C-alpha positions in Angstrom: 1.4 -52.1 -26.5 5.7 -52.7 -25.7 7.2 -50.7 -23.8 8.5 -48.7 -27.1 5.9 -47.9 -28.2 4.7 -46.2 -24.4 8.6 -44.2 -24.0 8.1 -42.8 -27.4 4.4 -41.5 -26.1 5.3 -40.4 -22.6 8.8 -38.5 -24.4 5.7 -37.1 -26.6 3.9 -36.0 -23.5 6.5 -34.3 -22.0 7.8 -32.4 -24.9 3.6 -31.5 -25.3 3.5 -29.7 -21.2 7.1 -28.2 -21.7 6.1 -26.3 -25.3 2.7 -25.4 -23.5 4.4 -24.2 -20.5 7.2 -21.9 -21.9 4.7 -20.4 -24.2 1.9 -19.5 -20.9 5.2 -18.3 -19.7 6.5 -16.0 -22.9 2.3 -14.3 -23.0 2.6 -13.8 -19.5 5.9 -11.7 -19.8 4.1 -10.0 -22.5 1.0 -9.0 -21.0 3.2 -7.1 -17.8 5.3 -5.4 -19.9 1.9 -4.1 -21.9 0.5 -2.9 -18.2 1.3 1.0 -17.7 2.2 2.4 -14.6 0.6 5.5 -13.4 2.9 8.3 -12.9 4.4 8.6 -8.7 2.7 11.8 -7.4 4.0 13.7 -4.8 2.3 13.2 -2.2 0.9 17.3 -1.3 2.5 18.7 2.2 0.7 18.6 5.6 1.5 20.0 8.3 -0.4 17.2 10.2 1.5 14.7 9.2 4.7 16.7 9.5 4.1 17.4 12.8 3.4 13.7 13.8 6.6 12.1 12.6 8.1 15.0 14.8 6.7 13.9 17.8 7.3 10.2 17.1 10.9 11.2 17.1 10.0 12.4 20.5 9.6 9.4 22.0 7.3 9.4 25.5 8.4 13.0 25.4 5.6 13.5 23.7 3.1 12.1 25.9 4.0 16.3 27.7 4.4 18.2 25.0 1.4 20.2 23.9 1.6 20.1 20.2 2.0 16.6 20.0 -1.4 15.9 22.0 -3.1 18.2 19.7 -2.2 16.4 16.7 -2.8 13.7 17.8 -6.9 14.4 18.6 -6.7 16.3 15.7 -5.4 13.3 13.9 -7.8 11.4 15.7 -10.7 12.8 14.6 -9.8 12.7 11.1 -9.6 9.1 11.4 -12.9 9.2 13.1 -15.0 11.4 11.2 -15.0 14.2 13.5 -15.3 17.4 13.0 -14.0 20.0 16.3 -16.5 21.6 18.1 -16.5 25.0 18.2 -15.3 26.8 20.9 -17.3 27.9 23.7 -17.2 32.5 23.2 -15.4 33.0 26.9 -17.7 34.8 29.6 -17.8 38.2 28.4 -17.2 38.0 24.8 -19.6 38.7 22.0 
């Protein structure tokens, strides 16, 4: 093969690769356009989450706040899957 033939063969291979890459890119863009996203749902209002956000804003003072301590305990129980123990009856109650 002479050099002229090699140059032509190289050009044909380059054009074939460029066309293949373009076709792949165009088909991929069409696939993403067809995918439908689920509608954004509004999260339900969770009073525990609101309390945890408030405690987060308090910073170190939250470690001395009784509401924050109980919110952390409830959050920990939810995460670990623990059910809170029933309150023990007070003496004299029935």
